[in-house]
Structures are given as structure tokens and as C-alpha cells.
C-alpha positions, 0 to 999 in steps of 0.5 A: 409254865415253870417258875422261870416263865418257860413253857414246853409244847409238842406239835404235829406239823403236816403238809408238804414238810418232808424232803424240803429241808423243813427240819433244818429250817425249824432248827435254825428258827429254834436256835435263833430264838434260843429254844430247846427241844427237838424235831423229827420226821414221821413215817406214818404217811410214807406210802401216801403223797408228799403233801400228806407228810408229817413232822413232829417237834417239841419246843421249850422256852419263853411263851412268846418265843414258842408262839413265834416258832409255831407261827414260823412253822405254819408259814413254812420255809418257802418250799413247804406247802399247806402247812398245818400246826396242831398242838398235841401236848404241853408237858412240864418244862424240863429243867436240864434241857438245853439246845435244839436237836434233829432227831432220827427216830429208829425205824424198821423197814415197815413195809415188808411182811415181818411180824411183829409191828410197832406203831404210834397212833393219834386218836380223836373224835371219841371218848376212849375207855382206857381200862377197856382198851387195856383189856382188849390189848391183853386179849389181842396180845398187844403190848404198848401204852396209851396216854391222854394228851392235853393239846388243843383237841384233847387227843389220845396217843397210843403205841401198839405192838403186835401182829398187823392183824391185831394192831388193826383190830385195836385201831378199829376198837378205838374208832368204835368207842364213844361213837361210830367209826365215822365219828373217830379218827385214828392217824398212824404217826410212826412205825418203829422197830419192835421192842423185844423187852416189852410185854405189857400194855400200860396206861400212862 
């Protein structure tokens, strides 16, 4: 919490939350509560059913008002269904943040056979040795980053860029760390256009 009493929370909202006006509903609620931040659709479940779609948002403002919008998101807009809100991370509030915006993250046509790929994943269920993952990324010629999140379930977030085969090898490595693959979950949040200038894997 900052000196002015504001908090900032990033959340993952899942369920039937795309093509139903959920982002616009979220912005209206945020504007009504005078919160800053952003909301965006994620494409990690593009090939699955609409009931498994995802939206990501970050809210900043007084703690009570942030809790109100999280409850509103969980309740939904009357069209969304089976809505679940998970707190991913609580970064430090931004001093110069104002207004709430709809984001449209840059993407590629991720379902064509072009390389390299770039994906952002959420890892849970096992302890991740980040130094070992960094070494594995070097072996597999994977660039990107990995970061601990401080949300409810202590997840790890990573970005992997490389060939589809090598990204899948990194995901399998994450699943095996600290336990069997059955003990870990790696959820693909979003697929992006590759970044041409990126050539290393960093621990944030």
C-alpha cells in the first residue's frame, strides 16, 4: 500500500468472459469507482471453448474500492458465466497512473506454422528453480523472462520465445520441477508476436 492508501492488484478473470462485453463492463465499473489501470483479453485459450476464455486486469485505487471491483468482476455483467477471479500479483502502486484503459495486446496469427513463437505462461503447483530454468533456456535457445508473483497462490510467470518444440520442452521442464508433471500446472495466458531484439533469458 502506498502512502496515499492506494493499492494495485493484477488479476486473471476466467470463464465465459470474451465476446460478452466483459472488458467494457469492467471499464465502466472502474470509471465509476475512479480506479486507474487496464483490462485486456488474453488469447491463450483461443482454440478452446468460450467458457474457458480469459481476461486480465490491473486495478489501482483505495483498497475498499479495489475489493468492490473484484467482487463485481466475479459476479459478472449478466452475460458472462462461471466467472472466477484470481489475484496474480500486487505490484507497488504507480504514482503517475490515471484513468482506466482498454488494452489490445499486440498478437500474431499464432495458429499458423511460423517460427519463432512467443508465449506468456502461468506456472503453479511446484517450486521453480529459476537459475536452473535459465540454464535450460540457454540450452534450448529460448529467450524471455521469469518472475515470482506474490498473489494468493504464489504463482510464477514466464515468457518463452523460441521454436514451438523448444517452448514445449521448457513447459515440460517447469512441470517436472519440484514434483511430477501431475503436481504442476502450466497455463498459457497469451501468445505474442516475437520480439526481434530479444536474445537472452532473464530472472526478474
